[in-house]
FILUM-973348 format. One record per residue: x, y, z of N, C-alpha, C in turn; chain; residue number from 1. Coordinates in steps of 0.2 Angstrom, whole numbers, always signed. Atoms other than C-alpha are relative to their C-alpha. Example, Ala and Ser with C-alpha at 12.3 -4.5 7.8 and 13.67 -1.06 7.14 Angstrom:
! residues 2
n_x,n_y,n_z,ca_x,ca_y,ca_z,c_x,c_y,c_z,chain,resi
+4,-6,+0,+62,-22,+39,+4,+6,+0,A,1
-4,-6,-1,+68,-5,+36,-4,+5,+3,A,2
! end
This chain:
! residues 280
n_x,n_y,n_z,ca_x,ca_y,ca_z,c_x,c_y,c_z,chain,resi
-4,-5,+2,-14,-280,-29,-2,+7,+3,A,1
+4,-6,-3,-26,-266,-23,+2,+0,+8,A,2
+0,+1,-7,-25,-273,-5,+7,+2,+2,A,3
-7,-2,+0,-6,-272,-6,+1,+7,+0,A,4
+0,-7,+0,-7,-254,-10,-2,+4,+6,A,5
+3,-2,-6,-18,-251,+4,+4,-1,+6,A,6
-5,+2,-5,-7,-259,+16,+6,+5,+1,A,7
-6,-4,+1,+8,-250,+10,-2,+7,+1,A,8
+2,-7,-1,-1,-232,+10,-1,+0,+8,A,9
+1,+0,-8,-7,-237,+29,+6,+1,+3,A,10
-6,+0,-3,+11,-241,+33,+4,+5,-1,A,11
-5,-7,+0,+20,-226,+26,-4,+5,-2,A,12
+4,-5,+2,+8,-212,+26,+3,+7,-2,A,13
-4,-6,+1,+21,-199,+24,+3,-1,-8,A,14
-2,+1,+6,+26,-207,+7,-5,+2,-5,A,15
+6,-2,+4,+9,-203,+0,-3,+7,+0,A,16
+2,-7,+0,+9,-185,+2,-1,+3,-6,A,17
-1,-3,+6,+2,-177,-13,+3,+7,+0,A,18
-4,-7,+1,+13,-162,-19,+0,+1,-6,A,19
-1,-3,+6,+15,-151,-34,+6,-4,-4,A,20
-6,+3,+3,+28,-158,-47,+6,+4,+1,A,21
-7,-4,-1,+45,-153,-43,+0,+3,+8,A,22
+0,-2,-7,+41,-149,-24,+0,-6,+5,A,23
+1,+4,-7,+44,-158,-7,-4,+2,+5,A,24
+5,-2,-5,+32,-159,+6,+2,-1,+7,A,25
-2,+0,-7,+36,-155,+24,-6,+0,+5,A,26
+6,+0,-5,+23,-159,+37,+1,+4,+6,A,27
-1,-4,-6,+21,-146,+51,-7,-1,+5,A,28
+5,+0,-4,+9,-146,+66,+0,+7,+5,A,29
-1,-6,-4,+4,-130,+76,+3,-2,+7,A,30
-3,+1,-7,+7,-139,+93,-2,-8,+0,A,31
+1,+7,-1,+7,-157,+99,-7,-3,+1,A,32
+7,+2,+0,-11,-157,+102,-4,-1,-6,A,33
+3,+0,+7,-15,-155,+84,+2,-7,-4,A,34
-1,+7,+3,-18,-172,+75,+2,+0,-7,A,35
-1,-1,+7,-19,-166,+57,+6,+4,-2,A,36
-6,-4,+2,-4,-160,+48,-1,+5,-5,A,37
+0,-5,+6,-1,-145,+37,+6,-1,-3,A,38
-6,+2,+4,+11,-147,+23,+3,+7,-3,A,39
-4,-5,+3,+24,-134,+17,+3,-3,-6,A,40
-2,+2,+6,+29,-136,-1,+6,+3,-3,A,41
-6,-3,+0,+47,-133,-4,+4,-2,-7,A,42
-5,+1,+5,+60,-132,-19,+6,+4,+0,A,43
-6,-4,+0,+77,-125,-23,-3,+6,-4,A,44
+1,-5,+4,+74,-108,-30,+4,+1,-6,A,45
-3,-1,+6,+78,-106,-48,-4,+3,-5,A,46
+4,-4,+5,+73,-95,-63,+3,-3,-7,A,47
-2,+1,+5,+74,-98,-81,+6,+3,-3,A,48
-6,-3,+3,+89,-94,-92,-1,+7,-3,A,49
+1,-7,+2,+91,-76,-96,-4,+4,+5,A,50
+3,-4,-5,+80,-70,-81,+4,+1,+6,A,51
-4,-2,-6,+88,-61,-67,-4,+0,+6,A,52
+3,+0,-6,+84,-63,-49,+5,+2,+5,A,53
-4,-2,-5,+91,-55,-34,+2,-6,+6,A,54
-1,+5,-4,+89,-70,-24,+7,-5,+0,A,55
-6,+4,+2,+105,-80,-21,-1,-7,-3,A,56
+0,+6,+2,+107,-94,-31,+2,-7,+4,A,57
-2,+6,-4,+108,-113,-24,+0,+2,+8,A,58
+1,-1,-7,+106,-105,-7,-6,+2,+2,A,59
+8,-3,-1,+87,-99,-8,-4,-6,-1,A,60
+5,+6,+0,+73,-111,-3,-7,+4,-1,A,61
+7,-3,+1,+56,-107,-10,-5,-3,+3,A,62
+5,+3,-4,+42,-111,+1,-7,+1,-2,A,63
+7,-1,+1,+23,-113,-3,-4,-2,+5,A,64
+6,+2,-6,+7,-114,+8,+2,+1,+6,A,65
-2,-1,-7,+14,-105,+23,-6,+2,+3,A,66
+7,-2,-3,-1,-103,+35,+1,+6,+4,A,67
+0,-7,-2,-5,-86,+43,+4,+0,+7,A,68
-3,+0,-7,+2,-92,+61,+7,-1,+0,A,69
-8,+1,+1,+19,-95,+54,+4,+5,-1,A,70
-4,-6,+2,+30,-80,+55,+6,-2,-2,A,71
-7,+0,+3,+47,-76,+49,+4,-4,+5,A,72
-4,+3,-5,+55,-81,+66,-2,-8,+1,A,73
+1,+8,-1,+45,-98,+68,+2,-4,-6,A,74
-2,+3,+7,+49,-102,+49,+8,-2,+1,A,75
-7,+1,+0,+68,-99,+52,+2,-4,+6,A,76
-1,+4,-5,+67,-109,+69,-1,-8,-2,A,77
+1,+6,+3,+59,-124,+59,+5,-3,-4,A,78
-5,+3,+6,+72,-125,+46,+8,+2,+3,A,79
-6,-1,-1,+86,-121,+57,+5,-6,+1,A,80
-4,+7,+0,+91,-140,+59,+3,-1,-6,A,81
-3,+2,+7,+95,-139,+40,+7,+4,+0,A,82
-6,-4,+1,+109,-126,+42,-2,+8,+3,A,83
+0,-8,-2,+112,-108,+47,-4,+4,-5,A,84
+3,-3,+5,+99,-98,+40,+1,+9,+1,A,85
-2,-7,+2,+103,-80,+33,-6,+5,+1,A,86
+6,-4,+0,+86,-72,+31,-6,-4,-2,A,87
+7,+3,+2,+67,-77,+29,-3,+6,-2,A,88
+5,-6,+3,+55,-65,+19,-6,-3,-2,A,89
+7,+1,+2,+37,-68,+18,-3,+5,-5,A,90
+4,-4,+5,+27,-62,+3,-6,-2,-2,A,91
+7,+2,+2,+10,-62,-4,+0,-4,-6,A,92
+0,+3,+7,+15,-69,-21,+7,+0,-1,A,93
-7,+1,+2,+32,-75,-29,+2,+6,-3,A,94
-4,-6,+3,+44,-61,-34,+8,-2,-1,A,95
-7,+1,+1,+61,-62,-42,+4,+4,+3,A,96
-4,-5,-3,+67,-47,-34,-1,+0,+8,A,97
+0,+0,-7,+71,-46,-16,-1,+7,+3,A,98
+2,-6,-1,+63,-32,-7,+6,+3,+4,A,99
-5,-4,-2,+74,-17,-2,+0,+0,+9,A,100
+0,+0,-7,+80,-18,+16,+0,+7,+3,A,101
+2,-6,-3,+73,-3,+25,+0,-1,+8,A,102
+1,+0,-7,+74,+1,+43,-8,+0,+3,A,103
+7,+2,-2,+58,-6,+51,-2,+4,+6,A,104
+4,-4,-6,+47,+6,+62,-4,-5,+5,A,105
+4,+3,-4,+40,+0,+78,-7,+2,-1,A,106
+7,-2,-1,+24,+10,+75,-3,+0,-7,A,107
+3,+0,+7,+23,+12,+56,+3,-6,-4,A,108
-3,+7,+4,+24,-5,+47,-6,-1,-4,A,109
+6,+1,+5,+14,-11,+32,-5,-5,+4,A,110
+5,+5,-3,-2,-21,+35,+2,-7,-2,A,111
-3,+8,+1,+2,-40,+37,-5,-2,-6,A,112
+4,+3,+6,-5,-50,+21,-4,-6,+4,A,113
+3,+5,-3,-19,-60,+27,+0,-7,-4,A,114
+0,+7,+4,-21,-79,+22,+7,-3,-1,A,115
-6,+3,+1,-7,-90,+16,+4,+5,-4,A,116
-5,-4,+4,+9,-84,+9,+5,-4,-3,A,117
-6,+4,+3,+25,-89,+0,+6,+3,+4,A,118
-6,-2,-4,+43,-88,+9,+5,-1,-4,A,119
-6,+2,+3,+60,-86,+3,+5,-1,+6,A,120
-5,+2,-6,+73,-94,+15,+7,+0,-3,A,121
-7,-1,+3,+91,-90,+12,+5,-3,+5,A,122
-6,+3,-5,+105,-101,+20,+6,+3,-2,A,123
-7,-3,+1,+122,-97,+22,+5,-5,-5,A,124
-3,+4,+4,+127,-112,+13,-5,-4,-4,A,125
+4,+3,+3,+120,-122,-1,-3,-7,+2,A,126
+1,+6,-3,+120,-138,+9,-7,+1,+4,A,127
+7,+0,-4,+105,-131,+19,-7,+0,-4,A,128
+7,+1,+4,+93,-131,+4,-1,-7,-2,A,129
+1,+8,+2,+97,-150,+0,-3,-2,+8,A,130
+2,+3,-6,+95,-154,+19,-8,+2,+1,A,131
+7,-1,-1,+77,-145,+19,-3,-4,-5,A,132
+4,+4,+6,+72,-154,+3,-1,-7,+3,A,133
+0,+6,-4,+75,-170,+14,-3,+0,+7,A,134
+2,-1,-7,+68,-165,+29,-6,-3,+1,A,135
+6,+4,+0,+55,-176,+37,-3,+3,+6,A,136
+3,-3,-6,+42,-171,+50,-4,-5,+4,A,137
+3,-7,+0,+30,-166,+57,+5,+4,+5,A,138
-3,-6,-3,+38,-150,+64,-5,+4,+4,A,139
+4,-4,-4,+30,-141,+78,+1,+7,+0,A,140
+0,-6,+1,+27,-123,+76,+0,+4,+7,A,141
-1,-3,-6,+23,-118,+94,+2,-6,+5,A,142
-4,+5,-5,+33,-127,+108,+0,+3,+7,A,143
+0,-3,-6,+34,-124,+126,+6,+6,+1,A,144
-5,-5,+0,+51,-115,+124,-1,+5,-5,A,145
+1,-6,+4,+45,-105,+109,-9,+1,-2,A,146
+7,+0,+1,+26,-103,+111,-2,+5,-5,A,147
+3,-5,+3,+15,-95,+98,-6,+1,+2,A,148
+6,-2,-2,+0,-85,+102,-4,-1,-5,A,149
+6,+1,+4,-17,-89,+93,-6,+3,+3,A,150
+7,-2,-2,-35,-85,+95,-1,+5,+4,A,151
+0,-6,-5,-40,-73,+109,+6,+2,+2,A,152
-6,-3,-4,-23,-72,+116,+4,+4,-5,A,153
-3,-4,+6,-16,-66,+99,-3,+6,-1,A,154
+3,-6,+1,-29,-53,+97,+1,+5,+6,A,155
-1,-3,-6,-27,-47,+115,+8,+3,-1,A,156
-8,-2,+1,-7,-46,+111,+0,+5,-5,A,157
+0,-5,+6,-11,-37,+94,-3,+7,+3,A,158
+3,-7,-2,-22,-24,+103,+4,+3,+6,A,159
-5,-3,-5,-9,-21,+117,+6,+3,-4,A,160
-5,-2,+5,+4,-19,+103,-2,+7,-4,A,161
+2,-6,+3,-6,-6,+95,-1,+7,+3,A,162
+0,-5,-4,-6,+5,+109,+8,+3,+0,A,163
-8,-3,+0,+11,+16,+106,+2,+4,+5,A,164
-2,-5,-6,+21,+24,+119,+2,+7,-3,A,165
-1,-6,+3,+20,+43,+116,+7,+2,-2,A,166
-7,-3,-1,+37,+48,+121,+5,-5,-6,A,167
-4,+3,+5,+45,+34,+110,-2,+1,-7,A,168
+3,-2,+7,+33,+39,+95,+3,+6,-1,A,169
-3,-6,+3,+39,+56,+96,+7,+1,-2,A,170
-7,+1,+2,+57,+51,+96,+1,-2,-7,A,171
-1,+3,+7,+55,+41,+81,-2,+5,-6,A,172
+3,-5,+5,+45,+54,+72,+5,+5,-1,A,173
-5,-6,+0,+58,+68,+76,+6,-3,-4,A,174
-5,+2,+4,+72,+56,+70,-1,+0,-8,A,175
+2,+1,+8,+63,+52,+53,+0,+8,-3,A,176
+1,-6,+3,+59,+71,+51,+6,+4,-1,A,177
-7,-3,+1,+77,+77,+54,+5,-4,-6,A,178
-4,+3,+7,+84,+63,+41,-3,+3,-6,A,179
+4,-2,+6,+70,+69,+29,+2,+7,-2,A,180
-1,-7,+1,+75,+88,+31,+7,+0,-3,A,181
-7,-1,+2,+93,+84,+29,+1,-3,-8,A,182
+0,+3,+7,+89,+73,+13,-3,+6,-5,A,183
+2,-5,+4,+79,+87,+5,+5,+6,+0,A,184
-5,-5,+0,+93,+100,+10,+5,-2,-5,A,185
-5,+3,+5,+105,+89,+1,-2,+0,-8,A,186
+3,+0,+7,+94,+87,-15,+0,+7,-2,A,187
+0,-7,+3,+91,+106,-16,+7,+4,-1,A,188
-7,-2,+0,+110,+110,-13,+3,-3,-7,A,189
-2,+3,+6,+113,+98,-28,-2,+3,-6,A,190
+3,-2,+6,+101,+105,-39,+2,+7,-1,A,191
-2,-7,+0,+107,+123,-35,+6,+0,-4,A,192
-5,+1,+3,+124,+117,-41,+0,-2,-7,A,193
-1,+3,+7,+119,+109,-57,-5,+4,-3,A,194
+4,-5,+4,+107,+124,-62,+4,+4,-4,A,195
-4,-4,+5,+113,+132,-78,+7,-4,-2,A,196
-5,+2,+2,+127,+120,-80,-1,-5,-4,A,197
+1,+4,+5,+128,+111,-96,+3,-6,+1,A,198
-3,+7,-1,+131,+92,-96,+5,-1,-7,A,199
-5,+1,+4,+143,+83,-107,-1,+0,-8,A,200
+2,-1,+8,+133,+84,-124,-2,+8,+1,A,201
+2,-9,+1,+129,+104,-120,-7,+0,+1,A,202
+7,-1,-3,+111,+101,-113,+0,+4,+7,A,203
+1,-4,-6,+106,+113,-99,-7,-4,+3,A,204
+6,+4,-4,+95,+103,-86,-5,+5,+2,A,205
+5,-5,-1,+78,+114,-84,-3,-2,+8,A,206
+3,+3,-6,+73,+113,-65,-6,+5,+3,A,207
+5,-4,-2,+59,+121,-55,+2,+7,+2,A,208
-2,-6,-3,+70,+135,-48,+0,+5,-5,A,209
+0,-5,+5,+69,+151,-56,-1,+7,+3,A,210
-1,-7,-3,+68,+170,-54,-7,+1,+3,A,211
+6,-1,-4,+49,+170,-50,-1,-7,+4,A,212
+2,+6,-4,+43,+158,-36,-6,-3,-3,A,213
+6,+4,+2,+32,+144,-41,-6,+0,+4,A,214
+6,-1,-3,+14,+145,-36,-1,-6,+5,A,215
-1,+5,-4,+12,+135,-21,-6,-4,-1,A,216
+5,+6,+1,+2,+118,-23,-5,-1,+7,A,217
+4,+1,-5,-10,+121,-9,-7,+1,-2,A,218
+7,+0,+2,-29,+119,-8,-3,+7,-1,A,219
+2,-6,+1,-32,+137,-6,+2,+4,-6,A,220
-3,-3,+6,-21,+142,-20,-4,-3,-7,A,221
+4,+3,+6,-30,+129,-32,-8,+3,+0,A,222
+6,-3,-1,-46,+137,-26,-1,+6,-4,A,223
-1,-7,+3,-41,+154,-31,+1,-1,-8,A,224
+0,+1,+8,-36,+148,-49,-5,-1,-2,A,225
+6,+3,+3,-52,+139,-52,-5,+6,+0,A,226
+4,-6,+0,-62,+155,-46,+2,+5,-5,A,227
-1,-5,+4,-52,+166,-57,-1,-3,-8,A,228
+1,+3,+6,-54,+154,-72,-8,+1,-1,A,229
+8,-1,+1,-73,+154,-69,-3,+6,-1,A,230
+1,-8,+2,-74,+173,-69,+2,+1,-7,A,231
-1,-1,+7,-65,+173,-85,-4,-3,-5,A,232
+5,+3,+4,-76,+161,-93,-7,+3,-1,A,233
+6,-4,-1,-91,+171,-87,+0,+7,-4,A,234
-1,-6,+4,-85,+187,-95,+1,-2,-8,A,235
+0,+2,+7,-81,+178,-112,-7,-3,-2,A,236
+7,+3,+3,-99,+171,-113,-3,+5,-4,A,237
+4,-5,+3,-109,+179,-126,-7,-1,+1,A,238
+7,-1,-2,-126,+185,-121,-5,+3,-6,A,239
+5,-1,+5,-141,+185,-133,+4,+0,-6,A,240
-5,+3,+6,-130,+177,-146,-6,-3,-5,A,241
+6,+3,+4,-145,+167,-152,-7,+2,+1,A,242
+6,-3,+0,-162,+171,-157,-5,-2,+6,A,243
+4,+1,-6,-170,+162,-143,+2,+3,+7,A,244
-2,-4,-6,-159,+170,-131,-3,+7,+1,A,245
+2,-6,+0,-164,+187,-137,-8,+1,+2,A,246
+7,+0,-1,-183,+182,-136,-1,-1,+7,A,247
+2,+0,-8,-182,+176,-118,+3,+5,+3,A,248
-2,-7,-3,-172,+192,-114,-6,+5,+1,A,249
+6,-5,+0,-187,+202,-120,-5,-2,+4,A,250
+5,+2,-4,-200,+192,-112,+1,+1,+8,A,251
-1,-2,-6,-191,+193,-95,-1,+8,+2,A,252
+1,-7,-2,-190,+212,-96,-8,+2,+0,A,253
+8,-2,+0,-209,+213,-101,-2,-2,+7,A,254
+3,+3,-7,-212,+202,-85,+2,+4,+6,A,255
-2,-5,-5,-202,+214,-75,-4,+6,+0,A,256
+3,-7,+0,-211,+229,-81,-8,-1,+3,A,257
+7,+2,-3,-228,+221,-77,+0,+0,+7,A,258
+0,+0,-8,-223,+217,-60,+1,+7,+3,A,259
-1,-8,-2,-217,+235,-57,-6,+4,+0,A,260
+6,-3,+1,-233,+241,-64,-6,-2,+5,A,261
+4,+2,-5,-243,+231,-52,+1,+2,+6,A,262
-1,-2,-7,-234,+235,-37,-1,+8,+0,A,263
+1,-8,+0,-235,+255,-42,-8,+0,+1,A,264
+7,-1,-1,-254,+252,-43,-3,-2,+6,A,265
+2,+1,-7,-256,+245,-26,+3,+5,+5,A,266
-3,-5,-3,-245,+258,-20,-5,+6,+1,A,267
+4,-6,+2,-256,+272,-27,-7,-2,+4,A,268
+6,+1,-3,-272,+263,-20,+1,+0,+8,A,269
-1,+0,-8,-264,+262,-2,+0,+8,+2,A,270
+0,-7,-2,-260,+281,-3,-7,+3,+0,A,271
+7,-3,+1,-279,+285,-9,-4,-2,+6,A,272
+3,+1,-7,-285,+275,+6,+1,+4,+5,A,273
-1,-4,-7,-276,+285,+18,-1,+7,-1,A,274
+1,-6,+2,-280,+301,+9,+5,+5,+0,A,275
-6,-4,-1,-263,+306,+7,+3,+0,-7,A,276
-3,-1,+6,-262,+306,-12,-1,+6,-3,A,277
-1,-6,+2,-256,+321,-20,+3,+0,-8,A,278
-3,+2,+7,-254,+319,-39,+5,+6,-2,A,279
-4,-5,+1,-247,+337,-40,+5,+3,+5,A,280
! end
């Protein structure tokens, strides 16, 4: 019996792939030269009853154990045989909400997540999810038509990409600042229109705009405020309030008088030595 199981496992190695319950395993290889396979664990994305999720139901594939060398483009290409892929998003950990679609910058982008990740693959049709669950491998990440850089070649490429074009960078910064200034101007105009206008319940919204200008929140202004508070506290401090303070102040005064007396004696001795001492 044991021998039959060993023969069956040696005959069908893909059927003995260990995977978490409810997940299907898809073997992938970085290239044809790699002998060992890496496994992606996939399942149809679903949430509990009563839980909201922005990912499209029945069209989203949840992928675990995504290696660092597998990008969104390569993952979309690997699963393109199952159907048209609408979007692919890599994340550090599972999330029920889809990240907001913001315009990605060529120069200012978030730091990539190191290590293994999870992925959400959205197909245009639900049949793509069922086809991905029945997908057999191994699939190749790096091919001759779609090579994926690794090792020192990837480091050189990343270093070259980290050197931005000054003119293109200036254009992107100017475009962003123009959009930001326009947004701030619209917000100020809207706040000015709503100032002093009661809402449906009769409440008036209090804003930062007023007759007197607000103190600028700069470092110099903060330092001036702190110095003013320090001087105010110093004026309010009670001197010689306790007995030990009064005693110490007397001792300090006596020490100063003795010091002055010794200095006067030395000055008189010096004048006598010079024979210029005139007591009257």
